[in-house]
C-alpha positions, 0 to 999 in steps of 0.5 A: 613884306607886302605879299607872302607865298604859301606852298600847298601839298600839291606844289601849288603856291598861293599868294596872300596880301598883308592886312594893312595895320589901319585897313579893312576888308569888304565883307568877302570870304577868303583864306588867311594865314598868320605869320610871326614877325621875327623870326618869320614862321607860319602859325595859322592857315584858315578860312573865313566867310567874312574876312572883314571880321578877321581881326575880331575873330582872331583876337589875341592870336594876332599879337606878334603876327602879321595877318595875310589874306587871299580873297577867294569868293568861290567856296569850292576853290577856297576850301580846296586851297585850304585843304592843300595848304593844310596838308602841307602845313598840318601844324598850322591848319585851322579847322574848316568850319563855319563863320567865326568857328574857323578862327577858334 
């Protein structure tokens, strides 16, 4: 599945694109989600200042999961979307902090 839509508590839907297995991002801020492959289940909703570092920041947590990202340059928008999704999916919410701490 190339895209996945994640619903927020507000009813808004956010579209994420699957990270290609052999691909990379430019160093841009944005939101990410981790979804198990089978059965498909949302396991993490987070934010990173540099999505190009997502595989390194998430490390072993990527095993058995697909990484989806959403480019979102504006900090205010990125954080608002994260909060909305975190309220809807508290079991998957990552702590919003700075840099690699977000993936911890």
